[in-house]
C-alpha positions in Angstrom: 81.8 46.8 31.9 79.2 45.9 29.3 77.9 48.9 27.5 74.2 49.8 27.8 72.6 51.4 24.7 69.2 53.1 24.7 67.7 52.8 21.3 64.8 55.2 20.6 63.0 53.1 18.1 59.9 52.5 16.0 61.5 52.4 12.5 62.8 49.6 10.3 66.3 50.9 10.9 65.8 50.7 14.6 64.9 47.1 14.5 67.8 46.3 12.3 70.2 48.1 14.6 68.7 46.3 17.7 69.5 43.0 15.9 73.0 44.0 15.2 73.7 45.3 18.7 72.2 42.4 20.6 74.3 40.0 18.5 77.4 41.6 20.1 78.4 39.7 23.2 78.1 41.8 26.4 76.1 44.6 24.8 72.8 45.5 26.6 70.2 47.1 24.3 67.0 48.7 25.5 64.6 49.8 22.8 62.0 52.5 23.7 58.8 52.6 21.7 56.2 55.4 21.9 53.3 53.0 22.1 51.2 54.6 19.4 50.9 51.3 17.4 49.2 48.4 19.2 51.2 45.7 17.4 54.7 47.1 16.7 56.4 43.8 15.8 59.2 41.9 17.5 62.3 43.8 18.6 65.5 42.2 19.8 66.7 43.0 23.3 64.8 44.7 26.1 61.8 46.8 25.3 60.1 49.6 27.1 56.9 51.3 26.0 55.8 54.9 26.6 57.2 58.3 27.2 59.9 59.5 29.7 58.3 62.7 30.8 60.2 65.1 28.7 63.9 65.8 28.5 64.4 65.9 32.3 62.6 62.6 32.7 64.7 61.0 30.0 67.9 62.3 31.6 66.8 60.8 35.0 66.1 57.5 33.3 69.5 57.5 31.6 71.2 58.0 35.0 69.1 55.4 36.8 69.6 52.7 34.1 73.4 53.5 33.7 73.1 54.0 30.0 76.3 54.6 28.1 75.0 55.9 24.8 71.7 56.9 23.1 70.7 56.2 19.5 67.8 58.1 18.2 66.4 56.0 15.3 62.9 57.4 15.5 60.8 58.6 12.6 62.2 61.7 10.8 59.1 63.6 11.9 59.4 62.6 15.6 60.8 66.1 16.4 59.9 66.2 20.1 61.7 63.1 21.1 64.7 64.1 19.0 64.9 67.4 20.8 64.4 65.8 24.2 67.2 63.2 23.4 69.6 66.1 22.5 68.8 67.9 25.7 69.0 64.8 27.9 72.3 63.6 26.5 73.8 67.1 26.9 72.7 67.1 30.5 74.1 63.7 31.2 77.2 64.0 29.1 76.3 60.9 27.1 77.0 60.4 23.4 74.0 60.7 21.0 73.8 59.1 17.6 70.9 60.1 15.4 70.0 57.7 12.6 67.9 59.2 9.8 67.4 57.6 6.4 68.0 60.1 3.6 65.1 62.1 2.4 63.5 61.7 -1.1 64.7 63.8 -4.0 62.4 64.7 -6.9 63.2 63.6 -10.5 62.6 65.6 -13.7 59.1 64.1 -14.1 57.9 64.6 -10.6 55.4 67.4 -9.8 56.3 68.0 -6.2 55.1 70.9 -4.0 57.3 71.0 -0.9 55.6 72.6 2.2 56.9 73.1 5.8 53.9 71.7 7.7 50.6 69.8 7.5 48.8 73.1 7.9 50.6 74.5 4.8 49.7 71.3 2.9 46.1 71.8 3.8 46.2 75.5 2.6 47.7 74.4 -0.7 45.4 71.5 -1.5 42.3 73.3 -2.9 44.4 74.8 -5.6 45.8 71.4 -6.7 42.9 68.9 -6.5 39.8 67.7 -4.8 40.3 64.0 -4.4 43.3 63.4 -2.1 45.2 60.4 -1.0 46.5 61.4 2.4 49.4 59.2 3.7 50.7 61.5 6.5 49.6 59.3 9.4 46.4 59.1 11.5 47.6 61.7 14.1 47.7 64.7 11.8 44.2 64.7 10.3 43.0 67.7 12.4 45.1 70.0 10.1 42.7 69.0 7.2 39.5 68.9 9.1 38.3 72.3 7.8 38.4 71.3 4.2 34.8 70.6 3.5 35.0 70.6 -0.3 37.8 68.1 -0.5 37.3 64.3 -0.5 40.1 62.4 1.3 41.3 58.8 1.1 43.2 58.3 4.3 45.5 55.3 4.6 46.4 54.3 8.1 47.6 51.2 10.0 45.1 51.7 12.7 41.7 53.6 12.7 42.1 57.4 13.0 40.2 59.4 15.5 38.4 62.8 15.2 38.8 65.5 14.3 39.1 64.6 10.6 37.8 65.9 7.3 34.1 65.4 6.9 34.5 63.6 3.6 37.0 60.8 4.5 37.3 57.3 3.3 39.7 55.2 5.5 41.9 52.5 4.1 43.3 50.3 6.8 46.5 48.8 5.4 50.1 48.2 6.4 52.9 48.5 3.8 55.2 48.1 2.1 53.2 48.6 -1.1 54.3 48.0 -4.7 54.0 50.5 -7.5 51.1 48.3 -8.8 49.3 48.6 -5.4 49.7 52.3 -5.3 48.6 52.8 -8.9 45.5 50.8 -8.3 44.6 52.9 -5.2 45.1 56.2 -7.1 43.0 55.0 -10.0 40.3 53.2 -8.1 39.6 56.3 -5.9 40.1 58.8 -8.8 42.8 60.6 -6.8 44.1 63.8 -8.3 46.7 64.8 -5.7 48.9 62.9 -3.2 50.0 64.2 0.2 52.9 62.6 2.0 55.6 63.3 4.5 59.3 63.1 3.4 59.8 59.9 5.3 62.6 58.7 2.9 63.7 55.2 2.2 62.3 52.6 -0.3 59.6 51.0 1.9 57.1 53.8 1.2 58.4 55.3 -2.0 56.2 53.3 -4.4 53.4 55.9 -4.1 55.8 58.6 -5.5 56.5 56.4 -8.5 52.9 55.7 -9.1 52.0 59.4 -8.8 54.8 60.3 -11.2 53.6 57.7 -13.8 50.1 59.1 -13.6 51.3 62.7 -13.8 49.8 63.6 -10.4 50.9 66.5 -8.2 52.5 65.5 -4.8 52.5 67.7 -1.8 55.6 66.8 0.2 55.8 67.9 3.9 59.4 68.6 4.7 61.2 67.2 7.7 61.6 69.3 10.8 65.3 70.4 11.3 67.5 68.6 13.7 68.5 70.4 16.9 71.4 72.7 16.8 74.7 70.9 16.8 73.2 67.5 16.0 74.1 65.6 12.9 72.7 62.4 11.5 74.1 59.2 10.0 72.1 57.7 7.1 72.1 54.0 7.8 72.7 51.2 10.2 76.3 50.5 9.3 77.1 54.2 9.8 75.4 54.2 13.1 77.4 51.2 14.2 80.6 52.9 13.2 79.7 56.1 15.1 78.8 54.0 18.2 82.1 52.2 18.0 84.0 55.5 17.9 82.1 56.9 20.9 81.6 53.9 23.2 84.2 51.4 24.4 83.2 48.2 26.0 
């Protein structure tokens, strides 16, 4: 019987893994996207968009669609779907592979301030600067909405919605960006502090290099922990090896 893999996607690694799996004869791949981005880009294999209705809804879907394995290749900060995937695969007895690119590590010249949440980042900001480049995504702006004395440059792929800080300039742009790009943004907007999530990978790390070169402080929001008993693999080859060990055609 041909194996059916549910790939919880939305990341570059998820698209790469979908390409690898669909190239295998007899493997059926369904990629699930949250639907938060209007134009997510082409994905190999079958695609579904939208939520499942929590862990129970996901478990029901896995049974109905006769899925053989689940790969969670969502964003490192998509904690809810990761928790739901862990519960649903436990309930159905299916193997779960979690693919997470490694987080960033500061160098000796970096001025990082790690925090556990967006709210903690907002609490810290007034002590670090008053012109902020905020690159944490358009869905978390409410955590900064009370900061009336701070001016924000918010970069987002799509326009953010209220609530948001009263002094906000929106840059609509899609990466990846070069170090020169990021340096220009920081200088042109007179930014004195950068706020980012620890997304990891090289696609969005240029801003960290630019901030380091300019001597700027960086508030780094740490990733949520993985569910108990769940471990992650760091890249697509490791995910394929884990799948091969868990699922037999």
